[in-house]
C-alpha positions in Angstrom: 169.7 124.5 72.9 167.1 121.3 73.0 167.9 117.8 71.4 165.6 116.5 69.3 164.5 112.5 70.0 165.9 110.5 67.6 163.6 108.6 65.6 163.3 105.3 67.4 162.2 107.3 70.1 159.1 108.9 68.8 158.4 105.9 67.3 158.0 104.3 70.3 155.9 106.9 71.7 153.5 106.7 69.4 153.2 103.3 68.8 153.0 103.3 72.9 150.4 105.8 72.8 147.9 104.3 70.3 148.3 101.0 72.3 146.7 102.5 75.4 144.0 104.5 72.9 143.6 100.6 72.0 143.4 99.2 75.2 141.1 101.9 77.0 139.0 101.6 73.8 138.9 97.8 74.2 138.8 97.5 78.3 135.4 101.0 78.1 132.6 98.3 76.5 134.1 95.2 78.9 133.8 97.2 81.8 130.1 99.2 80.3 129.0 95.4 80.4 130.0 95.0 83.7 128.0 97.6 85.1 124.8 96.4 83.5 121.4 95.1 85.5 120.9 91.9 85.6 117.7 90.6 84.1 116.8 88.7 86.8 117.1 90.2 90.4 117.5 87.9 93.8 116.6 90.0 96.9 115.6 88.9 100.2 115.8 89.7 104.2 115.6 87.9 107.7 114.0 89.1 111.4 113.5 89.2 114.4 110.0 91.5 115.9 108.8 91.0 119.1 105.2 90.8 117.9 103.8 90.2 114.8 101.0 92.1 113.7 98.7 91.9 111.0 96.7 95.2 110.7 97.3 95.7 113.6 96.0 92.5 115.4 99.0 89.9 117.0 99.4 86.7 115.2 101.7 85.5 118.0 100.4 85.7 120.9 101.6 89.3 122.1 104.7 86.7 121.7 108.0 86.9 119.3 108.2 85.9 116.0 111.2 85.3 113.4 110.5 86.3 109.5 112.2 85.6 106.4 111.7 85.9 102.6 112.7 86.1 99.7 111.6 87.6 96.5 113.0 86.9 92.2 112.4 89.7 89.6 112.5 90.1 86.1 113.5 93.2 84.0 110.1 93.3 82.4 108.8 94.0 85.7 107.4 90.6 86.6 108.2 89.2 90.3 107.9 86.6 92.4 108.3 86.1 96.2 107.9 84.1 99.7 107.3 85.4 102.7 107.1 83.1 106.0 106.5 83.8 109.5 105.6 81.7 112.7 102.1 82.2 115.0 100.9 81.5 117.7 100.0 78.0 117.8 97.0 78.2 120.5 94.4 77.5 118.3 94.5 79.8 116.0 94.9 79.0 112.3 93.6 75.3 112.3 96.3 74.3 114.2 99.2 75.7 112.3 102.3 77.4 114.0 103.5 78.7 110.3 102.3 81.4 108.1 103.6 80.8 104.5 102.6 83.6 101.9 103.4 82.9 98.3 102.6 86.5 96.0 103.3 87.5 92.7 103.0 90.3 90.6 103.5 93.0 87.6 105.1 96.2 88.5 106.5 99.5 86.5 107.2 102.3 87.0 105.5 105.5 85.2 107.0 108.4 85.4 107.8 110.0 89.6 104.8 106.6 90.1 105.0 103.0 90.5 102.5 100.6 89.5 102.6 97.3 91.4 99.8 94.9 90.5 99.5 91.4 92.2 97.9 88.7 94.6 99.1 86.8 97.8 98.0 83.2 99.1 98.1 83.4 102.5 98.3 79.6 103.4 98.4 78.2 107.7 100.8 74.5 107.1 99.8 72.0 109.6 96.6 73.5 109.7 92.6 73.6 108.5 92.7 74.0 104.6 89.7 76.4 105.1 92.0 79.0 106.9 93.9 79.9 103.0 93.0 82.5 101.3 94.3 84.6 98.1 94.0 88.2 98.2 95.1 90.7 95.3 96.3 94.0 95.3 97.1 97.1 93.3 99.7 99.6 94.9 101.0 102.9 93.7 104.6 104.2 95.6 106.6 107.0 94.9 109.4 109.5 96.1 109.1 113.1 96.6 112.9 114.3 97.9 113.5 112.6 101.2 110.0 111.2 102.1 108.1 108.1 100.3 104.8 107.3 99.3 102.7 104.6 99.1 98.9 104.1 98.7 97.1 100.0 98.6 94.0 98.5 97.9 93.7 94.5 98.7 90.1 93.2 97.4 89.8 89.2 98.4 87.1 87.9 96.7 84.5 85.4 98.4 86.4 82.5 100.1 85.6 79.7 102.7 88.2 81.7 104.9 86.8 84.6 105.4 83.7 83.0 106.5 82.0 82.8 110.0 82.1 80.0 112.0 79.3 78.6 113.8 78.3 76.2 116.2 75.5 73.8 116.6 74.2 70.4 116.5 73.7 68.7 113.5 70.6 66.3 112.3 72.5 63.4 113.7 72.7 65.1 117.3 76.1 65.7 117.1 78.3 68.7 117.5 79.3 70.0 114.1 83.1 69.8 113.4 85.0 73.1 111.7 81.1 74.3 110.4 81.0 77.2 108.4 78.8 79.6 106.7 78.6 81.6 103.3 81.7 82.3 101.4 82.3 86.3 102.4 84.9 88.6 100.6 87.3 91.7 102.5 88.6 94.9 101.4 91.7 96.5 102.6 93.0 100.0 101.5 96.4 101.6 103.3 98.4 104.3 103.0 102.3 103.9 104.0 105.2 106.6 104.6 108.9 107.3 105.5 111.0 110.3 105.0 114.2 110.9 106.4 115.6 112.9 109.5 118.2 115.4 108.1 121.5 115.2 109.8 120.9 112.0 111.2 120.7 108.0 110.8 116.8 108.1 111.2 114.0 107.4 109.2 110.7 107.9 110.3 107.8 105.7 109.2 103.5 105.2 109.5 100.6 103.3 108.5 96.9 103.7 108.7 94.9 101.2 107.0 90.9 100.4 107.1 89.5 97.4 106.8 86.2 96.2 105.7 84.7 92.3 105.5 82.9 90.1 107.4 82.2 90.3 111.6 82.7 87.6 114.0 85.6 85.2 114.3 86.3 82.9 110.5 86.8 79.2 110.2 89.1 77.8 113.1 89.4 81.3 115.6 90.6 83.3 112.6 89.3 86.5 110.7 90.7 88.6 108.7 88.0 91.8 109.7 86.4 90.1 113.5 84.8 93.5 113.5 83.0 94.2 110.5 85.6 97.3 110.2 88.0 98.8 112.1 91.1 100.7 110.9 94.9 100.1 112.1 98.0 102.6 112.1 101.4 102.7 113.0 103.9 105.0 113.5 107.3 104.2 114.4 111.8 105.0 113.8 114.7 103.1 112.3 117.2 103.5 112.5 120.5 101.6 110.4 123.4 99.9 112.8 126.0 98.3 110.0 124.0 95.1 108.3 121.1 95.2 110.8 118.1 98.3 111.2 116.6 98.5 114.4 112.9 99.6 114.4 110.7 100.2 117.2 107.4 101.3 116.6 103.5 102.1 118.3 101.0 100.1 116.6 97.0 100.1 117.8 93.7 99.4 116.1 90.6 100.8 116.6 88.9 97.2 118.2 87.9 98.2 121.6 87.6 95.9 124.6 84.3 95.7 124.6 84.9 94.1 120.8 87.1 91.9 122.2 85.1 91.0 124.9 82.3 89.9 122.2 84.1 88.0 120.2 84.9 85.2 123.1 88.7 84.2 124.4 89.9 83.0 121.1 90.6 87.0 120.9 92.3 87.9 124.1 95.6 86.8 124.9 96.6 83.7 126.6 100.1 85.2 127.6 98.2 86.6 130.7 95.5 84.5 130.5 95.6 84.0 134.1 94.0 87.5 134.6 90.8 86.9 132.9 88.8 87.9 132.6 90.8 91.2 132.1 93.1 89.9 129.9 94.1 92.0 127.0 93.5 91.8 123.6 95.1 90.8 121.4 94.6 94.1 119.0 95.4 96.8 122.0 97.9 99.2 121.5 102.1 97.8 121.6 105.4 99.2 121.4 106.7 96.8 118.7 110.5 96.4 118.3 112.2 94.5 115.3 116.0 93.9 113.9 116.0 93.0 109.8 118.9 92.1 107.3 118.7 92.5 103.8 120.5 91.0 101.6 
């Protein structure tokens, strides 16, 4: 025959059970609060690349670049950030050795599609002011299984930085310093895609873009669309190795050697200038390597 527990023992057992339930009830909301999304989030990244390509064209004369950026986002969808990279330092961008981009916008998800509307201000500290320009953009993106797709449109309204540079002699008989023509605009449309490889820690990525704007070199030897219109494309692979993502990509444009020769020495690599007139275009095909850390 089993023994019946004393009343005191039963009371203690009931009291302990009630205490445990009470603690669990109190702890659950606290844990839920800790897991709630923060209203403001910060993110950033730092990278080393073998060549900084902007829409297919080298901004570092085919040399390495160190790049970093940071952004802040609010739960409402508003965000802002800053991104920077070293530049070629051989006469472009009005003598600036650095690009500094400040951007901001609003992003919101509508079902499976994310809509992102914003503006980027491209600055070149230490260079001429006429190289700075603003470019609004709209991006649509979404994930479909293991694949991610993005379509974007960026339109820069008429600005001096997008106008032509022209030479000449002023009425006083002296050369005109940094002359510019009428203000011009620029349109860029692009699509990006990526997909993970099943069973492998690899992500295959691709990009294709189309630029249409003012032909020729702009103020201080710069231009967003040097040939008036051209295509750029990229295909590559990313591999995570611990906290670092290693990447390799093949980058190219539709800008021909004849186009580069027409644009002059400012569009040909000074890295191999000793080979002139056979020095290569800064828009030619090249494999670009990268190492990126996100935080």
